[in-house]
N, C-alpha and C positions, 0 to 999 in steps of 0.2 A: 506496498499502500505506499504510496509514496506524500499521500497527505494523509492527516487526522481529521482530515472534517473532505466529507463525504457527497457526494455529490449527482442529483437526478431529475430529470424533468420529467418526469415515467411516475400515474399511480403503479404499473403494477412494470416488476422486472418478472421475466420466462425467461427460464434457466436450460437451453435447449431446444433443438431447435431440429431434431427428426419430425415425423408426422405429427407428433403429440403436442410437442411445443408450438410448434408452425398453427394448430388447430387450437390450441389458448389463444394465442398471442391474435389471429384471427377474430375468436368469438368475442375477446377481448375489444379489441378493438370495432369493434362492430356493433357493443353494447358503450361505444364512446369514453373505454380510457384510452391513458394516452401510455406507450408499452414500451417499454426495453425490451428486444430479447436480443440475447447472447445467443451469438451463433457461433460457433468453430466444427468446421469439418472432421470428421475421424473417422479413420478405418474400419470397417464394420460397422458401422450404425446399422440398426436393424431395415430402420424403414424404407432405405434405395435396395437394403441384398433381398428384401421380401418379396415371395411374387403375387402379395395383394388380393387373397382370396378372403371371401366374403362369406364363411359357412358356419355361422353358429347353429346350423340343424345339425352340424358334425362334432359341434363344443359340448365337451364334459359338463359344462357348465350347469350349476342347476337351480332351483330355483325365482329370487331375484335380480342373481345372478345373470342365469339364460335371459331373465325377460331383457339385462340391460344389452345383452350383446345382442340380441332378437331388434329390441327398439335402435340398438345400431349401425345393423343391416338395411332398416328400412327406411332411414335416416341418409342413404348415399344418393338416392335419386334424384330426390329437391335440393341436397347440398353440391353436386357437381351440375348442373344449372346452373344452380345461381354462381359457382366458380367461373361458368362460362361466364354468364350474361356480364361477369366484372374483370375479371381480365381478358374475354375474348379467346379460352385456352381450355377448347374441348376434352375434358378427362375421358380417356376411354374405358366404360361399365357393361361387362360380360353379366344380362340377366337372363340368360337359359336357365340358368340352375346347376346344380354340382349334380356328377355322379362318384355316390360312395360303394365303390364295390362288395364283393362278397365274396374271400378270399379261396373259398372253397364252398365243396357241395355242401357239407355240416353247415358252417355259415351260413348258407345262402338258404335253405330248410329254417333256419332260428330265426334270418329278417325277413324273410316272406312273411312266417307270422305274426312280427311284432314290427310291423311299419307303424313306423310314427306318425304323432298326427301330423298332414300338410304335406305327408312324403307319399313317393309314389313304389310302387316295387316292381322292377322288371324283373321278368324271368329273362334268359339266357338270349331266346331268338327277342325278345322284344328290345334288348337294351343293343343287338346287331342290326335290328332297324334303325335303331336310334345313331348309333355309333359304329359304322358297319367296320371303320381300322381301329376296331378294340380288340379285336382276337378272342379264344374265345373267354368266357368268365360264368360262373354260374349264373348272374343275374348283380343286381344294382338298385340302392337307393335314387330315387329322381328328387332333390331336394328342389320344388320350383322355384322357391325364392330367393335363394342361397344364391352365389354368385363370384364373380372378381372385379376388383377396378386394378388400373395400369397405376399401382404407386407412384413412379418415379413420374408419369407425367404429374402427376394431383401432387406432388411434391413442388411440379414447374410451376404450377398453376398456384398452390398457395406462395410460393417465394416471390414470386410476380404481383398476387395482390402484397403481398406488406411489402413489399419494394417504394410501391408508388401509397401507402396508404399514408394521412396525414400525419397519425396519430400513436405511428411504428416507428420507432427508431433502432434498425440493425446494427448490432454492432460485436464487432470481430474478437470474441472475447470467450473469457469462460468462466465461470464462479469456484473460489477455490475456499472459501469459509464463509459463513453467516455470524450476525453479531447482532444483537438487541442494539440499535440508536438511539438517538435521540429525537430526531424523524421518522420513525420507527425499521426496519430493515437493513441493515449495513452488509452489501454483500463485495466481499474482495475478490479480485478476478485474479487472470494470471498474468496479465501485463502489469499490476502492482497495481489497478489503479482501486478505488471505488465509488461502489453505487450507492445509494442511499434511497428504501423508495415504501411507502406504507405497506405495500403488498408483493409476494414474490410468489411464485408459479416453478414448481421444481421438476422439470422434467426432462431429465438428465439421464435417462435410460437404465441403463446398467454400469452405468459414469455415477449415477448415483451417490456413491458410495465415495469417490472422491472430492467430496465438497463438504469438508468438517465444519462441527460446527451446531448439528445438526441436535433436535431436542432429545432424538430415538437415529439407536442404529436399525436402517432397516434391510432386511436380508434379500439383495436384490444382485444376483451373480451372472457375471456372461454364460450363454451357451452359446457354441458354436455350432451355423448349422449351413451345411456347403450346397451349391446347387449348382444347375447349369443350363446354358440357354442351349437348345438344337435346333440344326435345319430341317424341319418340318414340319409341317399341318396336320396332322391326322384326324385332330377330334375336335369339335366346336364346343362340349360341355369340358370344364375345371372336373377331373374325373381325382377321385382320391383313392387310394389302394393300396394296397402290400408293403404299408409303413411310410406312404407317402405320396405326394400326387402329380399331375403335371397338367400345367392353364398353359393354356392358349391364347396369344399376343392377338392376333386376329391380322399377323402380317407377316407371315411366313414360318413364322417359328413358338415353337413352346420352352416353357420354361420347364424343369424339373427339379425336383427335390423329396425331403433334405437329409440330412445327418441331426445328432444331436450329441455334441461332442463336448467334452468338461473338458475345453484346453484353455482356460481364464481370458485373456486380453486377446489370444492371437485369433488375428481376421485370415491364416493362409487358407490357403486349399491344401489339400492333401493326396496322392493318389488314390489310395487306397476309401479316401473319402471321395473321390468325384467317380471311383469306379462303385462303391453303393448306390450312390444316384441312380448312374450309368443301370446299376440291373434292378432299381425301381424303377425306373420308366420301365424299362423292358417288361415289365413284370405285367407293368402297367395297362403297356400298346408296343407288344411283340416288333412294330414295323421301327419302333423306339430302338432296337438294337443295332441298328447300322448308321442312325439320322449323324449327322457329323456336328460335332460339338464346335459351337462358338465361340465358345466364355463359362470362365469357371469365376465363381467369388463365393467369400463364405459371409454370411453375417453375423452377431452377436444379439442373442435375445436376453432382454432387462426379465431373468426370470426370477419368481418370489416360491416358496414352499408349494403355495397349494393354489403356482396357475396362474393367480388373479391380480390385478393389477393395485396399485395403491390410487383411490382417490378422494383427495379429502379435506377437510382442514389439521392441521396440529393444532392439538386442543393447548398443548404448552406454548407456544408462540403468534400470539395473536396477527393472525396478516401472512401465512406461509401456508400454502398448499399443497400438496403433492399432490402430479402427477405421471407417475410413473411402475414402472415395473412391471409394462402391459405384458409380460412371456411372449407367449402366441400369439396376440390377439392385438395387435398394437394397430393395424392398418386399420380392421374392422370396427377398431373403438374411438379410433381417435379422432374422429366428427362428434361426439357425443359426449367423450371427456371433456375435450374445450369448451361446450354451451355448459355441462351441468361447474366447471368450473367458474365458466365468466356468474349462472348465477347464487353457486356459494358466495361469491367475493360481492354479493350487493346484497345479500340475505335472501335472495330469490327460493323457492321452488325447484330442487334442478330437473323436480319430473321424474326421476329413479331414484327406485331407494339404496342408498350407496354403503348399507351396511355390511355389504360381505366385501368390501373395499379399504373399508375404516383403516388409517394409519398405529392402532392402538391393537390393531386384532392379533401382532406377533409380540405384545407384551409378556417378557415371563420367557417366549421361548428361547 
């Protein structure tokens, strides 16, 4: 910190510029707040590395957490329309539904007998008619309201929105420490500056623990996922199965993933990991066994012990709000997280039960 006196013209400082941080900043600025966004690109950020799947029907979240995920999915069509009207950028949204494959005949029999509400069981013949290039599978659920978004274009649209917004200042910096100050919360940064604001939103993903001074330790750790893009377009639907997924991009490519590697903050790919991804892609769709790999990469998911995000106010430090630890569902829940944070900050009803995401749930863990 170069000065003992901290300054900021912002009402809110948002720490982190992945999809969750960008969504929080957009929602806050739209609600009239002056926002300072601390944005430093980090290798392995989950938002850029993801496949953009929007599939709460396949999620293990239950109860009000599951309802939150469904509401988040259903927010996307109007949200991307709003982004296009605001920026001129058309964010591709696949709304054809998601196929969840049965991995063998026994699984197919179980799945056929217990179709979830709103989902449709397709037997082998029906599945082959819908996606003739998939190859032989016992059947699949079709989750018709699920889909996928192009997360890279989504990030571009949000960055464009914020770059031109009169109430938003984007700073190429990141937070290292929080402390209570006379005018609110003081944020020390990596460039040895300091900001002060009455409100702070912590959306630093798996780097949350790198910010010291928090009233509590949040158990958010990185989990590496390796992926690849393939020069092929054999399917129209997002297909989940064989421990991974295949996601069509609509431009002659599919994305295939993923691994779950406990590798710390190492965001590099491995030969073994990419071989695993190729095997998953081939098991889902046999024709992908020979498709040319265009690129391979890895992302670091910000995992919590229960796989649920941390969304809500910090009871021990008024003005601090958490929007982090989104695990495998950051793309899906980013827009709704942003809107809930904006509501909480002004004392409004977020419209969702956030109890499952409370920061206090890890106390004593």
